[in-house]
Structure formats: structure tokens, C-alpha cells
C-alpha atoms as one frame of an Amber mdcrd trajectory, in Angstrom:
protein
  11.867 277.911  58.718  12.034 279.226  55.263  10.883 276.065  53.946   7.992
 276.080  56.259   6.809 279.690  55.463   7.035 278.513  51.567   4.830 275.779
  52.336   2.350 277.908  54.120   2.564 280.874  51.440   2.128 278.069  48.695
  -0.928 276.885  50.319  -2.334 280.293  50.493  -1.409 281.238  47.005  -2.998
 278.045  45.676  -6.079 278.785  47.502  -6.222 282.376  46.639  -5.873 281.208
  42.771  -2.775 283.111  42.010  -1.325 282.232  38.740   1.766 283.234  36.720
   3.908 286.171  37.811   1.685 287.227  40.740   2.256 283.689  42.532   5.914
 284.245  42.254   5.781 287.792  43.598   3.952 286.253  46.280   6.701 283.977
  47.059   9.267 286.725  46.869   7.361 288.892  49.102   6.997 286.314  51.674
  10.733 285.327  51.571  11.510 288.924  51.849   9.381 289.467  55.013  10.849
 286.158  56.576  14.367 287.519  55.932  13.657 291.013  57.355  11.897 289.329
  60.359  15.159 287.233  60.995  17.251 290.046  60.573  15.713 292.059  63.212
  15.264 289.010  65.378  18.772 288.708  65.323  19.332 292.381  66.362  20.708
 293.415  62.982  23.788 291.474  63.605  23.748 288.214  61.667  27.342 287.244
  61.941  27.076 285.259  65.084  24.303 283.064  63.546  25.245 282.925  59.888
  28.356 282.215  58.004  28.113 285.312  55.896  25.759 288.268  56.417  24.249
 287.764  53.007  23.117 284.183  54.042  20.136 285.749  55.966  18.830 286.841
  52.765  19.816 284.043  50.318  20.428 280.984  51.777  18.024 278.095  51.151
  15.875 280.259  48.720  16.017 277.853  45.926  14.854 274.731  48.103  12.016
 276.978  49.743  10.879 278.055  46.053  10.700 274.369  45.139   8.669 273.632
  48.050   6.586 276.651  47.255   5.824 275.701  43.638   4.812 272.085  44.737
   2.138 273.260  47.225   1.031 276.152  45.232   0.136 273.861  42.280  -1.159
 271.314  44.604  -3.556 273.475  46.295  -4.403 275.415  43.040  -5.382 272.001
  41.634  -7.329 270.861  44.614  -9.589 274.235  45.005  -9.812 275.337  41.344
  -9.648 272.265  39.236 -11.417 269.245  41.302
């Protein structure tokens, strides 16, 4: 789910024309919203679903960031350059 949300938010950031730091802020905001949503969804008890409680906040963030950057730049190029 983290990579899927990163791809969607990367597409939105590219279409909106976010560049530089504002694009990364958008990624971290969506990642935080997803983590908070997952935390609430599991009833504030992540232990049965994750190895450690911190995994709900940090697990897979770097892979998601790579997907975000790929789609962010792709959609920015499609909409604003071509």
C-alpha cells in the first residue's frame, strides 16, 4: 500500500508542478498520512500485524520514495515540459 500511495502522490505532485523541497514535503506528508491511517486501522495495536511497532511508520519508506520520484519526474515532464 505504501508504494501504491507513493505512485499516486508522485503523479499528483508532477501534475501540480511541485518542484524541489515542496515535492519532498508532499511525499513525507502522504507517507505520514498513510502510516497514521494504518495505525488507526489496526486499532492502535500494530504488534500483531508488524514485527516491531516502528515498522508501521518506517518500513518500506525508501522503496516508496524511489517510486514517488520516478512518477513525480515522469508526470512533471509530461505535463510541464512536453
